[in-house]
C-alpha positions in Angstrom: 119.6 126.9 166.8 117.7 124.9 164.3 115.8 128.1 163.3 119.1 129.8 162.7 120.3 126.9 160.5 117.1 127.0 158.5 117.4 130.8 158.1 120.9 130.4 156.8 119.9 127.7 154.4 116.9 129.8 153.2 119.2 132.8 152.5 121.7 130.8 150.5 119.8 130.8 147.2 119.2 134.5 147.5 123.0 135.0 148.0 123.8 132.6 145.1 121.4 134.4 142.9 122.9 137.8 143.7 126.4 136.5 142.9 125.1 135.1 139.6 123.5 138.4 138.6 126.7 140.3 139.6 129.0 137.9 137.7 126.8 137.8 134.5 126.5 141.7 134.6 130.2 142.2 134.7 130.9 139.6 132.1 128.4 141.0 129.7 129.5 144.6 130.5 133.1 143.7 129.7 132.1 142.1 126.3 129.9 145.1 125.3 132.5 147.6 126.2 135.0 145.8 124.0 132.4 145.6 121.2 131.5 149.3 121.7 135.1 150.3 121.5 135.5 148.4 118.3 132.5 150.1 116.8 133.8 153.5 117.9 137.2 152.7 116.2 135.4 151.5 113.0 133.3 154.6 112.6 136.3 156.8 113.4 138.3 155.0 110.7 135.5 155.5 108.3 135.4 159.2 109.0 131.6 159.3 109.6 130.2 162.8 110.4 128.1 164.1 113.2 124.8 163.4 111.2 125.6 159.7 111.2 126.5 159.9 114.9 123.2 161.5 115.7 121.4 158.8 113.6 123.1 156.0 115.6 122.2 157.7 118.9 118.6 158.0 117.9 118.6 154.3 116.8 120.1 153.4 120.2 117.2 155.1 121.8 114.7 153.1 119.8 116.6 150.0 120.7 115.8 150.6 124.3 112.2 149.7 123.6 113.2 146.3 122.3 115.6 145.9 125.1 112.9 146.3 127.7 110.7 143.8 125.9 113.4 141.1 125.6 115.2 141.7 128.9 113.9 138.5 130.4 114.9 136.3 127.5 118.2 135.3 125.9 117.4 137.4 122.8 117.9 140.4 125.0 121.7 139.9 124.8 121.5 140.5 121.1 119.7 143.7 121.6 122.3 144.8 124.3 125.1 144.3 121.7 123.1 146.2 119.2 122.4 149.0 121.6 126.0 149.4 122.9 127.3 149.0 119.3 125.2 151.9 118.1 126.3 154.1 121.0 129.9 153.1 120.6 129.7 153.9 116.9 128.2 157.2 117.6 131.5 158.2 119.5 133.6 157.9 116.3 133.2 161.5 115.0 133.8 162.9 118.4 136.9 160.9 118.9 138.2 162.1 115.5 137.6 165.6 116.6 139.6 165.3 119.8 142.3 163.2 118.0 142.8 166.0 115.6 143.7 168.4 118.4 147.3 168.9 119.6 147.8 166.2 122.3 144.3 165.0 121.5 145.2 161.2 121.6 146.6 161.8 125.1 143.3 163.4 126.2 141.4 160.4 125.0 143.7 158.0 126.9 143.5 160.2 130.0 139.6 160.2 129.7 139.6 156.4 129.4 142.0 156.0 132.4 140.0 158.3 134.6 136.8 156.7 133.7 138.2 153.2 134.6 139.7 154.5 137.8 136.3 156.0 138.9 134.3 152.9 137.9 136.6 150.4 139.5 137.1 152.5 142.6 133.5 153.1 143.3 132.4 149.6 142.4 135.1 148.1 144.6 133.9 150.3 147.4 130.3 149.0 147.3 131.4 145.4 146.8 133.7 145.7 149.8 131.5 147.6 152.2 128.1 146.3 150.8 126.6 149.5 151.8 123.0 150.3 150.4 122.9 153.4 148.3 119.3 153.0 147.2 118.4 156.2 149.0 120.3 158.1 146.3 117.9 157.1 143.5 115.5 160.0 143.8 118.3 162.6 144.1 120.2 161.3 141.1 117.1 161.1 138.9 116.2 164.7 139.6 119.9 165.7 139.1 120.0 163.8 135.7 116.7 165.6 134.6 118.1 169.0 135.5 121.3 168.2 133.6 119.4 167.1 130.6 117.2 170.1 130.5 120.2 172.4 130.9 122.0 170.5 128.1 119.1 170.9 125.7 118.7 174.6 126.6 122.4 175.1 125.9 121.9 173.9 122.3 120.2 177.3 121.7 122.1 179.5 124.1 125.6 177.9 123.4 127.1 179.1 126.6 130.6 177.5 127.1 130.5 177.8 130.9 127.1 176.1 131.0 128.3 173.2 128.9 131.2 172.7 131.3 128.9 172.9 134.3 126.6 170.3 132.8 129.6 168.0 132.0 130.9 168.3 135.6 127.5 167.6 136.9 127.0 164.5 134.8 130.4 163.2 136.1 129.2 163.4 139.7 125.7 162.1 138.7 127.1 159.0 136.9 129.5 158.4 139.7 126.4 158.3 142.0 124.7 156.0 139.7 127.6 153.5 139.8 127.2 153.4 143.5 123.5 153.2 143.2 123.3 150.5 140.5 126.1 148.4 142.1 124.3 148.5 145.4 121.1 147.5 143.9 122.7 144.3 142.4 124.4 143.1 145.5 121.3 143.9 147.7 118.8 142.2 145.5 117.2 145.4 144.1 118.2 144.4 140.5 117.8 140.7 139.5 118.0 141.1 135.8 121.6 141.2 134.5 120.6 142.5 131.1 119.0 145.6 132.6 121.9 145.9 135.0 124.5 145.8 132.2 122.7 148.5 130.2 122.6 150.7 133.3 126.3 150.2 134.0 127.2 150.8 130.3 125.3 154.1 130.2 127.0 155.2 133.5 130.4 154.5 132.0 129.5 156.0 128.5 128.3 159.2 129.9 131.1 159.4 132.4 133.7 159.0 129.7 132.2 161.5 127.3 131.8 164.1 130.1 135.3 163.6 131.4 136.7 163.8 127.8 134.8 167.1 127.4 136.2 168.6 130.6 139.8 167.5 129.8 139.5 168.9 126.3 138.1 172.2 127.6 140.9 172.6 130.2 143.4 171.3 127.7 142.6 174.3 125.6 140.2 173.2 122.8 137.4 175.5 123.9 
């Protein structure tokens, strides 16, 4: 009985630490999503072109290097905002393109709503069941690599059907990553809330853009 009591006490710090990582991740994620949305609105209002969007995306990739270096310090938070702000700003031209279509604003709202529904639904499922989805990591990584290769190849081939297939695949892959990343946090696989926030943000970002592309295609813009 004493051993059980000590075992319970010994596990308490781990549970508290996990809850702290989870809380900090969702707080920082919420703030970065708001900031990212503001940056997207700003660049859309400025009417920036695709060249500027590409530049911001490349700058965000460079920012990942600094993020990894500063992930264990408070300075990492500033790099997270810089990273998410750049990616958010890169959405401006794309949002302007869809907004210019007939019913385009409705498509954007639908994409946002669907993304939120998928994210909260899957996160709630993991948080409620506490299932371990770490086994999905390898499959998801392979799927992501295949999707990236297909996406790059389609730059040269420009096959609409392949573009839609890649977007559909990314929707499923990012949904899997939401399960995987949430599971890692609650099961102690990820103890750094800065890295966890970046992972979750990328899941949501790619999920939103892929859903928007699919809705736009079936809405008649392709």
